[in-house]
C-alpha positions as CSV (number, residue, x, y, z in Angstrom):
1,M,65.1,40.7,14.9
2,I,66.1,41.1,17.9
3,S,67.7,44.1,18.3
4,V,70.8,44.3,20.2
5,A,73.2,47.0,21.7
6,I,76.7,46.6,22.7
7,V,78.4,48.4,25.7
8,D,82.1,48.0,25.4
9,D,85.0,50.7,25.3
10,H,87.1,48.7,22.8
11,Q,86.0,49.5,19.5
12,L,87.6,45.9,18.5
13,V,85.2,44.1,20.9
14,R,82.6,46.1,19.4
15,S,83.4,45.3,15.6
16,G,84.0,41.5,16.5
17,M,80.3,41.4,17.8
18,K,79.0,42.7,15.1
19,A,80.9,40.6,12.9
20,L,79.8,37.7,14.8
21,F,76.1,38.7,14.1
22,A,76.5,39.7,10.6
23,G,73.8,38.0,8.3
24,D,72.2,36.6,11.3
25,R,68.6,36.1,10.7
26,E,67.3,36.6,14.3
27,I,69.9,38.7,15.9
28,E,71.1,42.3,14.5
29,I,73.2,44.6,16.4
30,T,72.2,48.0,16.1
31,A,73.7,50.1,18.5
32,E,77.1,50.2,20.3
33,Y,78.4,52.5,23.2
34,G,81.8,52.9,24.2
35,D,81.2,54.5,27.6
36,A,78.8,54.3,30.5
37,Q,77.8,58.1,30.1
38,Q,77.0,57.6,26.3
39,V,74.6,54.9,27.5
40,L,72.9,57.1,29.9
41,N,72.1,60.1,28.2
42,D,70.2,57.5,25.6
43,L,68.5,55.7,28.1
44,S,65.0,57.0,26.8
45,T,65.7,55.2,23.7
46,L,66.9,52.2,24.6
47,S,63.7,51.9,26.7
48,G,61.1,49.6,24.0
49,S,64.1,50.2,21.0
50,I,66.7,47.3,22.4
51,D,65.9,44.2,23.0
52,V,69.1,42.8,24.6
53,I,72.2,44.6,25.8
54,M,75.9,42.9,26.0
55,L,77.4,45.2,28.9
56,D,81.1,45.1,29.8
57,I,82.2,45.5,33.1
58,M,85.0,47.9,32.8
59,L,84.3,51.1,31.2
60,P,86.4,53.9,31.5
61,D,84.4,56.4,33.4
62,M,81.1,54.1,35.5
63,N,81.3,50.1,36.8
64,G,79.4,48.3,34.3
65,M,78.1,46.8,37.6
66,E,76.4,50.5,38.6
67,L,75.3,51.3,34.8
68,L,73.4,47.8,35.3
69,K,71.2,49.8,37.5
70,H,70.2,52.3,35.6
71,L,69.3,49.9,32.9
72,V,67.1,47.5,34.4
73,G,65.3,50.7,36.4
74,I,64.2,52.2,32.7
75,D,60.7,51.6,31.8
76,D,60.6,48.6,29.2
77,P,63.8,47.6,29.8
78,P,66.1,45.4,27.6
79,A,67.2,42.5,29.1
80,V,71.1,42.9,30.2
81,I,73.6,40.3,29.3
82,L,77.3,41.1,31.4
83,L,80.4,40.1,28.8
84,T,83.4,40.3,30.7
85,S,86.6,38.9,31.2
86,F,86.0,38.4,34.9
87,P,85.4,35.2,35.9
88,E,82.2,34.0,37.3
89,D,83.1,34.0,40.2
90,E,84.1,37.7,41.0
91,Y,80.6,39.3,39.7
92,A,78.5,36.5,38.6
93,T,76.1,36.2,41.1
94,Q,75.8,39.8,42.1
95,A,75.2,40.9,38.5
96,I,71.8,38.3,38.5
97,K,71.0,39.8,42.3
98,D,71.3,43.2,40.2
99,G,68.7,42.2,37.5
100,A,71.1,41.3,34.6
101,K,69.6,38.3,32.9
102,G,72.6,36.4,32.1
103,Y,76.6,36.6,32.3
104,L,78.9,35.4,29.7
105,T,83.2,35.3,29.9
106,K,84.8,36.9,26.4
107,D,85.5,33.4,25.9
108,S,82.4,32.1,25.0
109,D,81.7,31.0,21.6
110,H,79.6,32.0,18.8
111,Q,77.1,29.6,19.8
112,V,76.9,30.4,23.6
113,I,76.5,34.4,22.8
114,R,74.2,33.2,20.4
115,E,71.7,31.0,22.7
116,A,71.8,33.6,25.6
117,I,70.8,36.6,23.2
118,L,67.8,33.8,22.2
119,A,67.3,33.2,25.7
120,V,67.0,36.6,27.5
121,S,65.2,38.0,24.4
122,H,62.4,35.8,25.2
123,G,62.3,36.8,29.1
124,G,64.4,33.7,30.1
125,L,67.4,33.8,32.2
126,Y,70.6,32.3,30.7
127,I,73.5,31.2,33.5
128,S,75.8,28.5,33.6
129,S,74.9,25.6,36.4
130,R,78.2,26.9,38.0
131,I,76.6,30.2,38.8
132,T,73.2,28.6,40.0
133,S,75.1,26.5,42.4
134,M,76.7,29.7,43.9
135,L,73.4,31.6,44.0
136,L,72.1,29.1,45.9
137,G,75.1,28.7,48.0
138,E,75.7,32.5,48.8
139,L,71.7,33.0,50.0
140,E,70.9,32.5,53.8
141,E,69.0,29.4,54.8
142,V,64.9,29.6,54.7
143,Q,64.0,29.4,58.2
144,Q,60.5,28.3,56.9
145,N,58.9,24.3,57.4
146,D,58.7,21.4,54.7
147,S,55.2,22.4,54.3
148,L,56.0,25.5,52.3
149,L,55.2,23.8,49.0
150,D,52.7,22.4,49.8
151,Q,50.5,25.3,49.1
152,L,50.6,25.4,46.2
153,S,48.5,23.9,43.1
154,H,49.5,21.4,40.9
155,Q,49.7,24.2,38.2
156,E,51.6,26.6,40.1
157,L,54.1,23.8,41.2
158,Q,54.4,23.0,37.2
159,V,55.4,27.0,36.4
160,C,57.7,27.2,39.3
161,N,59.4,23.9,37.7
162,H,59.3,25.9,34.8
163,L,60.4,29.1,35.9
164,C,63.7,27.8,38.1
165,S,64.4,25.9,34.5
166,G,64.8,29.0,32.9
167,L,62.1,28.5,30.7
168,S,60.0,32.3,29.8
169,I,56.7,33.0,30.2
170,K,56.0,32.1,26.7
171,E,57.9,28.9,26.8
172,I,56.0,28.0,29.6
173,A,52.6,28.5,28.3
174,F,53.6,26.2,25.5
175,E,54.7,23.3,27.4
176,M,51.1,23.7,29.3
177,N,48.7,24.7,26.8
178,L,48.2,28.1,28.5
179,S,47.7,31.6,27.8
180,S,50.9,33.7,28.3
181,K,48.4,35.6,30.7
182,S,47.2,32.7,32.6
183,V,51.5,31.7,33.4
184,S,52.0,35.5,34.3
185,T,49.2,35.4,37.2
186,Y,50.7,31.8,38.5
187,K,53.9,33.4,38.7
188,R,52.4,36.5,40.8
189,R,50.5,33.8,43.2
190,L,53.8,31.7,43.3
191,F,55.6,35.3,44.4
192,E,53.4,36.2,46.7
193,K,52.9,32.4,47.9
194,L,56.7,31.5,49.0
195,H,57.3,35.6,49.6
196,A,59.8,35.4,46.8
197,D,61.2,39.0,45.3
198,N,62.6,37.6,42.4
199,L,63.7,34.0,40.4
200,V,67.0,33.8,43.1
201,D,64.9,33.5,45.6
202,L,62.4,31.4,43.8
203,I,65.4,28.8,43.0
204,K,66.8,29.2,46.7
205,I,62.9,27.9,48.6
206,T,62.7,24.9,45.8
207,M,66.0,23.7,46.4
208,N,65.5,24.1,49.9
209,H,62.3,22.1,50.0
210,P,62.4,19.5,47.4
211,R,59.5,17.7,46.7
212,E,58.5,14.1,45.5
């Protein structure tokens, strides 16, 4: 079972989320928090025991974006999905840059929320094509020549394409008939060769330097 925690100051939202996933065979809501301080007091417990956190931005004692930085900094951190009433234009790109694995608005339907939880729990990223476009538009133009991707081997390029498509390490390993350890090694080499610090950088570089 995928263990999920909800961080939202509205009891109605927390109860609604628990009701949505009551009886789900893969997802279980195992913890809920009404403010940021409760989460900070429980950071050591969250490490390794919670797979996914659904985090609101508007909390009574701390902005959810600030709490996100604390969450991604712990050992064995849970994957964080921002679930908020704010539209994508306001916080989505910064949230992904700060380490969130997904961004959803509270009008998202049950199936979308479920798909997001499943995706990020397996190491993937769950963002809309619109957010991807905004991320690419915000990042500075990469000042490197078109031979940048030519240094990649065929296997590395395949891993690069799969990562940019949002696949997790396990999913890439299955697609390419490799071990997860081998895929992780290819990923590390990719980031080193392309001087990418995160997945957002990798997407930007790939988009700026398409290969036939």
